[in-house]
C-alpha positions in Angstrom: -75.4 30.8 4.1 -71.9 32.1 4.8 -73.3 35.5 5.7 -75.7 33.9 8.2 -72.9 31.9 9.9 -70.5 34.9 10.0 -73.2 37.3 11.3 -72.7 36.6 15.1 -68.9 37.0 14.7 -69.3 40.3 12.9 -71.8 41.6 15.5 -69.3 40.5 18.2 -66.5 42.4 16.5 -68.6 45.5 16.0 -69.7 45.6 19.7 -66.5 44.6 21.5 -63.8 45.7 19.1 -64.9 48.4 16.7 -67.1 50.4 19.0 -64.4 50.6 21.8 -61.8 51.7 19.3 -64.1 54.4 18.1 -64.7 55.5 21.6 -61.0 55.7 22.3 -60.4 57.7 19.2 -63.3 60.1 20.1 -62.0 60.8 23.6 -58.4 61.2 22.2 -59.4 63.8 19.6 -62.5 65.5 21.0 -63.1 67.7 24.1 -66.7 68.9 24.9 -67.6 68.0 21.3 -64.8 70.0 19.7 -61.9 68.5 17.8 -58.5 69.0 19.4 -54.9 67.6 19.1 -53.9 68.8 22.5 -54.2 65.4 24.2 -52.2 63.6 21.5 -49.6 66.3 21.7 -49.4 66.0 25.5 -48.4 62.3 25.1 -44.9 63.4 24.2 -44.2 64.4 27.8 -44.3 60.8 28.7 -41.8 59.7 26.1 -39.5 58.3 28.8 -42.2 55.9 30.0 -42.8 54.8 26.4 -39.1 54.2 26.0 -38.8 52.3 29.3 -41.8 50.1 28.4 -40.5 49.3 24.9 -37.0 48.6 26.3 -38.2 46.3 29.2 -40.7 44.5 26.9 -37.9 43.9 24.3 -35.6 42.5 26.9 -38.2 40.2 28.3 -39.1 39.1 24.8 -35.5 38.4 23.9 -35.0 36.4 27.2 -38.1 34.4 26.5 -36.9 33.6 23.0 -33.4 32.5 24.2 -35.0 30.2 26.8 -37.9 28.9 24.8 -36.2 28.0 21.5 -33.8 25.4 22.8 -36.5 24.0 25.1 -38.9 23.7 22.1 -36.2 21.9 20.2 -35.5 19.5 23.0 -39.2 19.0 23.5 -39.8 18.2 19.8 -37.1 15.5 19.9 -38.5 13.8 23.0 -40.6 10.7 22.8 -44.2 11.7 22.2 -45.4 10.0 25.4 -43.3 12.5 27.4 -44.1 15.6 25.4 -47.6 15.8 26.8 -46.3 15.6 30.3 -43.7 18.4 29.8 -46.3 20.6 28.1 -48.6 20.1 31.0 -45.9 21.2 33.4 -45.3 24.3 31.3 -49.0 25.2 31.2 -49.7 24.3 34.8 -48.8 27.7 36.3 -51.2 29.3 33.7 -54.1 27.6 35.6 -53.3 29.8 38.6 -54.6 33.4 38.7 -52.3 35.9 37.1 -52.3 38.1 40.2 -51.4 35.2 42.5 -48.5 34.2 40.3 -47.1 37.7 40.4 -47.7 38.1 44.1 -45.7 34.9 44.7 -42.7 36.6 43.2 -43.1 39.5 45.7 -42.7 36.9 48.4 -39.7 35.4 46.7 -37.9 38.6 45.9 -38.7 40.7 49.0 -36.0 41.8 51.5 -37.2 39.1 53.8 -38.1 36.8 50.9 -37.1 33.2 50.2 -34.1 34.2 48.1 -32.6 36.6 50.6 -33.2 34.1 53.4 -31.3 31.6 51.4 -28.4 34.0 50.8 -28.5 34.8 54.5 -27.4 31.3 55.3 -24.1 32.1 53.6 -23.8 35.5 55.2 -24.8 37.4 52.0 -27.4 40.1 51.4 -30.0 41.1 51.8 -30.1 42.2 48.2 -32.6 44.6 46.8 -34.4 42.6 44.1 -38.0 43.8 44.5 -39.1 47.2 43.1 -36.4 47.1 40.4 -36.5 46.9 36.6 -35.0 43.4 36.8 -37.9 42.2 38.9 -40.3 43.6 36.3 -38.5 41.8 33.5 -38.4 38.6 35.6 -42.2 38.8 36.1 -42.8 39.3 32.3 -40.6 36.4 31.4 -42.2 34.1 34.0 -45.8 35.0 33.0 -45.3 35.1 29.2 -42.7 32.5 28.3 -45.4 29.8 27.5 -46.7 32.2 24.8 -43.2 32.0 23.2 -42.6 28.3 23.8 -45.8 26.9 22.4 -45.8 28.5 18.9 -42.1 27.6 18.4 -42.7 24.1 19.6 -45.7 23.6 17.3 -43.7 24.7 14.3 -40.6 22.7 15.0 -42.6 19.6 15.8 -44.2 19.7 12.4 -40.9 20.0 10.4 -40.6 17.0 8.2 -37.8 14.8 9.6 -36.8 13.8 6.1 -35.7 17.4 5.5 -33.3 17.3 8.4 -32.0 13.9 7.3 -31.4 15.4 3.8 -29.4 18.3 5.2 -27.3 15.8 7.1 -26.8 13.7 4.0 -25.6 16.8 2.2 -22.8 17.2 4.8 -24.3 19.5 7.3 -23.3 19.0 10.9 -25.7 19.5 13.9 -25.0 23.3 14.1 -25.5 23.8 10.4 -28.8 21.8 10.4 -30.1 24.1 13.1 -28.9 27.3 11.5 -29.7 26.6 7.9 -32.7 24.3 8.2 -34.6 24.3 11.5 -34.2 28.0 12.2 -35.5 29.3 8.9 -38.4 26.8 8.9 -39.3 27.8 12.5 -39.3 31.5 11.8 -43.2 31.7 11.6 -43.3 30.3 15.2 -40.6 32.7 16.3 -42.5 35.7 14.9 -45.7 34.5 16.4 -44.1 34.0 19.8 -42.4 37.5 19.7 -45.7 39.1 18.9 -47.6 37.1 21.6 -45.0 38.1 24.3 -44.1 41.6 23.3 -47.6 43.0 23.0 -48.9 42.0 26.5 -45.4 42.9 28.0 -45.4 46.4 26.6 -48.9 47.1 27.9 -48.8 45.3 31.3 -49.5 47.2 34.5 -50.0 44.6 37.2 -46.4 43.2 36.9 -44.8 46.7 37.0 -47.0 47.8 39.9 -46.4 44.7 42.0 -42.8 44.0 41.2 -41.5 47.3 40.0 -42.9 49.7 42.6 -43.8 53.3 41.9 -40.4 54.1 40.3 -40.9 51.8 37.3 -44.0 53.0 35.7 -44.9 51.5 32.3 -47.4 52.6 29.7 -50.1 50.3 31.2 -49.7 52.0 34.6 -49.9 55.4 33.0 -53.1 54.6 31.2 -54.7 53.1 34.3 -53.8 56.3 36.3 -55.6 58.4 33.8 -58.8 56.4 34.1 -58.8 55.2 37.7 -56.2 57.2 39.5 -56.3 60.6 41.3 -55.2 62.3 38.1 -58.4 61.4 36.3 -58.2 62.4 32.7 -59.9 59.9 30.3 -59.1 62.1 27.3 -55.4 61.9 27.9 -55.7 58.2 28.8 -57.4 57.6 25.5 -54.7 59.5 23.6 -52.0 57.4 25.3 -53.9 54.3 24.5 -54.2 55.3 20.8 -50.5 56.0 20.6 -49.7 52.7 22.2 -52.0 50.9 19.6 -50.1 52.7 16.8 -46.8 51.6 18.2 -47.9 48.0 18.5 -49.4 47.9 15.0 -46.1 49.3 13.6 -44.1 46.7 15.4 -46.4 43.9 14.3 -46.2 45.1 10.7 -42.4 45.1 11.0 -42.5 41.6 12.4 -44.8 40.4 9.6 -42.5 42.0 7.0 -39.5 40.3 8.5 -41.4 37.0 8.4 -42.3 37.5 4.8 -38.7 38.1 3.9 -37.7 34.8 5.4 -40.3 32.9 3.4 -37.9 31.8 0.7 -36.5 28.5 -0.6 -33.7 27.0 1.5 -30.3 26.7 -0.1 
């Protein structure tokens, strides 16, 4: 019975996950039916783009964590009748198309955008905010912060209040309760949020194209150029995609190991 129930899922996985991965591996290692490592070796010439992508994604992930964690704590301590409203406000932008949300930031950050017009009233600017790495990070934070907030909030909201009361009874102040009790117990949510933000951030191409301009290429832009751009080279694009998948898997493995190390009794 279990095999029958799981059959559609296995078929779906085979068609839309395993087969595409095999196709990526084939294009990365084969040319005209012959095995080659040339395309994978050529990926090294784009090491600066890989470093930039990892760096900007890491910054965006860190900013999301710094913002989302205290918000999740405040939200978990609010009256339950208000929590749903706040969560609705957080999720409301997600109902809008991703491209429209990103395009809105182009209007805000442009040389004649809302922010520069505001600064103009005080005789300041115009400042160059669009087509910068800062704009790319801002776009990542804005679009992906719900993926950091929700896992952390779900974990913190489920922490038994009696555990926190016990920590206070044992002499812990507010800061110690957060550092020694809430933070370790919320680590699974933190790790989940980091993964859910970092993975799409490192592979994005719409945000970097619209907010970063041509001088801030990320891995996603590079892959898209190989498949859809003038420099059409699907073999190289597949090799870059394969290297990106390896990097993401290594980072996720590291995060899972870090999470496992924190799964220990509290003192």
